Structure formats: C-alpha cells, structure tokens
C-alpha angles and dihedrals in degrees: 000000000000124000116255115259117272132198111263104164134057115300134207095194121117129232092275093071091045090052092047091052089051096054099037111105112249105247090221092053088052092054090048090047089051093053089050095046091052089053093049097043096081098047093047094051091039097072095050094043091052090049089060091050099052095098091051093046089051092053099043095042091045096232135124124266091248091058095044091053086076088071085071101030093050091053092048094048094048089050092052092049095053099048095076094057097054095083094056093039092052091053093042101045105012127256093263094059094042091049094050092044089052092050089051090049092050093046091050091048090050094052094045091048091055089053096046114138097195144006095267092056093044091053092049093050093045086057086059090051091048092051090055094047091050091053093050105050100065094039092062093067092042093053094051098043091049091046088057090055091254090298118134094186111111094011096106092099091049091050091050088055099047095045091062100081092046093055099034094054095080090044100047099031098078092049094051091042092051093050094049095048092047093054108022145033118282087246088075092068084075100033091062091067103061098067092049093046093047091055089046089053094052094048092045091053089052104038109029115095119252116244118247109236115252138148111275123202120260116271110269094231094177089052091049093049089051105037103042095050089043092058093044093051096047095046091047090052092049091049090055092055094084092044093051096040097237148013095267096082130105092233089058101035099047100054094036091049092048089048092052093047090051090048092052088049090051092051090054092047095046094052091054096043124089094213108022124182090249116018107232090186085083088082090070086075107085097212092051093048096049092045090052090052090050092048089054091048091044089054091046097050106026102038091037088057090049085064091056100047098068091044091053091054095043105035101033104030096032096235125156121248094257093045091047088053091050091049089053092050093093085068086061089052091053090049089055091049089055088073088080088069091068094087092045089054089055094048101037106029130235105291100067092039095051092046090050089050091051092051089052091046092051091045088053096050100041098075091057085064085069102033123115135180093283101043112137106273089212094055090051089048090057090045090053091052088056090047094048091052092051093048093050093049094050097047094043096050097041092050091051092045091056090070098043100102100027130110123232096258088055095054100087091046090049094051090056096045093051094047090051090050093050092046094051091043093054093046093047093047093050091048095050095047092046089056094047093047093048093048091049094049090049091054097045127055135198130025093296089052091051091050092052091045091056092045091051094052095048087055087058089050088051091052091052090052092051091052086065089070091074099060090036089064087060094057110114114253124232113305111249126226134058123283124240110277103264101303095102097054094042089055092053103038107066091057093047109056102029110160119242 
C-alpha cells in the first residue's frame, strides 16, 4: 500500500484543516483494522455461543453439567495462559506470523471440536481453540499501534471500529447460538468458524505488514512458568465462586491463593530481570497505569453486568435463551452507535470522553435496579441502547489511552498487560455479582423475592461502575500544541503498512 499524500509545500490553510487531517482516520489503518476484525470475529463469538450450548452438549454427550463446564473452563484457562507470551512472540517472530499462526490454531481447534467423539476429546480441542484466541487478542492492538508509527492521535475512529467485535460478542453470541441449536446439530457451532477464519488467513497474508528482522530478547522462561499458571489459577478460582456460592470455599481459595502467590513471585522476578515476559516498568507511566486500573474496573462492572442481563431475562422473565439474546440485541446497537465518539476522542482527549461514557453506562444500568418481571420490554430496550453506547465509549477510549505515552518497543508488552487486566476484571466482576445474586436469591422467596434479588445485584453493578469515575479523573487530557506539519506522519507511515 502507498502512504497517503501529505502536504509538502507552502499552505494557506488555517488550523481547521490541519486539525481535521489529524483527526481523520487513515484509510490504510481502517483496511488493516477490518482484516484484523474479521480474524477476531469468530473467536469472540465462539465462547458465548458455546456457553449457550452447554446444556445441549451435556445431553448429547451423556455427561453431567459439572463435567461439560470444562468445555468452557478449559477454553478460558488456555486463553489466559497464552496471553502473556504474545509480547515476546510478537518481537521474536513478528506480529504477522503470530497472528496467522493463531488463526490456524483456532481453525484447527474448531474443526476438531466439531468432530469430537466424547467429552474428553471436546475439552482437549477447546483448549487448542483457547490458545489461539489468547494469542490473537493482544496482537490486534500491537499491529494497529505499530502501523500508526506508535501515534495514537487520529486513531479514535479506528479504535471505535476494532472495539465492536469485542463488545458485540457477548450480545450476539446467544442469538446465533440459539438459532444454530434450534435448526442444526451442535457440531455446527464449531463448523461455522473455519470459513471465516480461512478468509481471514488469506487477507492477513496479503495485507498485514511484514516484520522487519531484528534481534529479539530471549524468552523469559521463568516469567512464563510463573505468570501463565498464575493467571490460569486465579481465573479458575474465580470461575468456581459461582458454583460454590461464595469466596470462602477450598475450591476457590486454593487455586486463587496459588495464583496470587505466583503473581507476587512474577512481580519480584520481572522487576529484577532485564527482559521480562511482561515489562512491569510500564506502570511507571501514569496514563498506562490509570488506563489499566480502568480496564480492570470496566471488566468488573461492564462485563459482570453482562452476566446478569441474560439471567434477568431468562430466570425472572421466563424467556428462552434465543429470545433473551434478541432482547439484549439493543445493547449491540448502542455499542455500534458508540463509534461516533471516535472523532470526539481525537478532538477532546480521553478524560471527558471516558467520563461521558461512564455516565451513559451508569444511566443504562440504573433502571435495572428497579426492573421487575413485568417491566416494559421497549423501555428496557431503550435503556440497553444507552448502556451499550456507554460501554463502547469507555472500552474504546481507555484502550487507546493506555498507549498514549508509550514508545514503540513497549507496545507488545502493553497489549499483553492490558488484556490481562481486562480478563481478570471480567472474571472478578462475574464472580462477585454471581455470589451477590445467589445470596440474595437464597434470602428471598417467591417471585417478588427474586425480583428484589436481581434489583439488589444490579445496584451493586451500578456501584462498581461509579467507582470508575475516580481513576477516570486522573486520565491525562488532550495534549495542547500543534503537531509538526506532516513530516512526522510521513516518516512513520511507509514502514508501517508495507504491502506483502
């Protein structure tokens, strides 16, 4: 691809045109983002589609619900263990090779999962799928920020685009899963992935920039042996919270405690190592630290509430899985509408946009604190549009803000670290809200009691959302001062989107 034309001679344009050029999304970045989104679409939908199918899988494979849960748990743990290695792999082999290898791994896991002959084989092949997904998620941001020459100015529109599949997966997955299970064999929840992935592999081979050869640091094996099991153990422990009905159970405390101990050991190791698996020195950068805290809180409040919403529709209102997914679809519309905030992010900076997103997210959660089994469905649909818009704005702005003050060499490490924070926040938020809901349901009886239990839990979700305001106030505002006329973008662009 060729770099877009830049101004090289004298100009008589005012600051308005310069500012417009700065905030306009680069068409080449949009093409690159589209290729990456296609590759990530199937993995992001896959996990929620499979969750919908667990009861069907339990029946058809003749195993208990507790056993079939490992189809999801194994996928989640493999994904968590793969995330930390992406920074090193990107530097050692190049993002293009790792991205394509991850897609091949996910495709292979999908085909084998569809051919599974018993629950053991299905769990094994789901682990292969999860490893591929874990490699892909951090690389997406690494590729885009590196392709922009490390600049985040003018990337608001691109971020708005790439955040869509991440946020739409939990919304659209139940709908697609319900439709597939109503009309086809459960094997098709896996067979729908390969055609999409094969197209994504071909496009990635042609479009993604080739990595320039350079000497990568040696793999931090000690860090890998500490961090990957740490994340897997903590996420597994948090996943058991709902099953055990609280945090004070051996099945929760033992894995979570082991994971926490390994994490502390990794922190000590990483601070003493020249080339750690994930560079914790990134947290010396204020914008990155605040963004990481916000990503954890966003995972806790936003994705924790996504766990509540389908339960509200299914358990309290008595809707089927497919109908519940359709009733949640307006949240997807709101997420799509949040793309419009990309230009605002470029013009105003992160702080006001994130605060506005938190307000919208809170406004879209508050009515569920009063909702009962007979609350008007159209009213809740409108509320979900507001909630989806706020969720999309917050995630998009915080993700972009985490790269604002970082150098090119720090980007792969930042991508891994931010994904870890979001993953842990989502797992922790789901666990906390699951315990609150279970205890509220246990202490209330009858339909009125169930309604009160859900309302109480949604108030907790709202509280977690409002806590995010504190770190959001610490996000740096828009950097003042004009940019250099076009020399800076021109210098970065030719090396970033080289056609292959």
